[in-house]
N, C-alpha and C positions, 0 to 999 in steps of 0.2 A: 495572506496571498498564496495562491497555489501556483503551479507551474505556468510559465509564460505570461505572468502578470494577470492572469484571470482571477477575479474575486472569489473568495471562499463561498460555499453554498449559503452561509449565514450572513454574508455582507449585504446590507440593505442599500441597494443601488438603483432600483427601478422606481421611477415616479409612477403615480397612480394611472396615468393615461397609458404608459407603456405596459404596466402590469395588466391592465384591462385588455389591451390589444393582444398581449401574449397568451392570455388565458381564455380569450373569447367572451369575457364577461363585461358587463357595463360598469363604469366607475361607481355608479350608485350601488350596484350589487356588492362591490368590494367594501364600500363604506358600511352597508347593511351587515355584512358578515363580520366586520370589525365591531359594530355595535352589539352584535349577538355573542361576541366573544369567541368566534370560530377562528379568527386570525388576529394577529397583533403585529402590524407592520412597525418598522422603526420610524423614528421621527427626526426631522432636521431641527436645527436650532430655532427656526421660524415656525415649526409645527407641521411642516409638510410631510406627507407619508412617503416612506421609502420601503419598497418590498425587496426581499431577498429571493434567490433562486429557490430556496426551501419554501418560502411563502407561496411562490408561484406553483410549486408542486402541490402544496396543500390546497390552494384554490382550485386547481384542476381536479383534485380528488373530490372536493366538495361538489363541484359542478357535475362530475360523473355520478356521484351518489344521488344528488337531487334529480338529475335527469333520468335516473333509474326508478324514480318514484319514492325515494326515501325522504321523509320529512327532516326538517332542521334538527329536531331533538334526536332523531335517529342517527343523523350524521354526527352530531356531537358525541353520542354514546359510542358509535363505531370508532371515531377518532380517539376517544379516551381509552377504549379497550386496546386499540393498536399501540398507543403510548405505553400502556401497562405491559403489553406483550414485549415491546422493545426493552423496557426496563428489566423485565424478568429474564429475557435472553442475556442481557449484559451481566446480570447477577449470576446466572447459571455459568457463564463463561468464567467469571471470577472464581466461582466455587470449584469448577473443573480444574482450573490452573492451580488452585490451592491444594486440591486433592492430589494432583500429579506431583507437586512439589513434596507433599507429605509422603507419598509412595516412594519417591526417589530417596528421601531422607531415611525412611525405614529400611529400604533395601541396602543403603550404604551402611547403616547401623548393623544390620544383620550380617553383612559381609565382614564387617570389622569384628563382630562378636565371634564369628566362625574362625577367623584367623587368629584371634587372641586366645582360643581354647575355652571360651565361655560356653557353658552347657545350657544356657537359656534357650527356650524354643525359638525357632526362626520363623518369621512370617513367610508363609508360602501363599501366593495368590494365583488362582486360576482365572482365566477370562470369564466374565459374567458373575463373579462373586461380588458380594457387597462388603463394604468396609464401614464401620462406624467410627467417626472421628469425635473424640471428646475434647472439649476446650475448657481451659480454666477460665473463671470469671475475669472480666477485664477491669 
């Protein structure tokens, strides 16, 4: 649940008739998209379809792409690529955070080495320089 009792974007709350009305698509079109694997609505205990806000956004995107003349297989490929892009962005953010933490740890270690009289070289990094991170096997 999000603020003010509104359901989360993934909460399956809309019946097929409401989802069809909100997306401007016919209920049979929604069923066809489900059969093609483009959408996977939630189900009630009795088997009724329930669509989430995220499902509605996906259905609108499918409708926009098909109305622009893109075939169903093209739509499927575009959506798969967008999913891959989202996953790569998330992984990139994880790696950037890990690199930032490593840089902070190295800077702290270098500062400690300087104050302790250690004569080992200190890591100096200018903007735009690259850093290679070696990890031990897990």
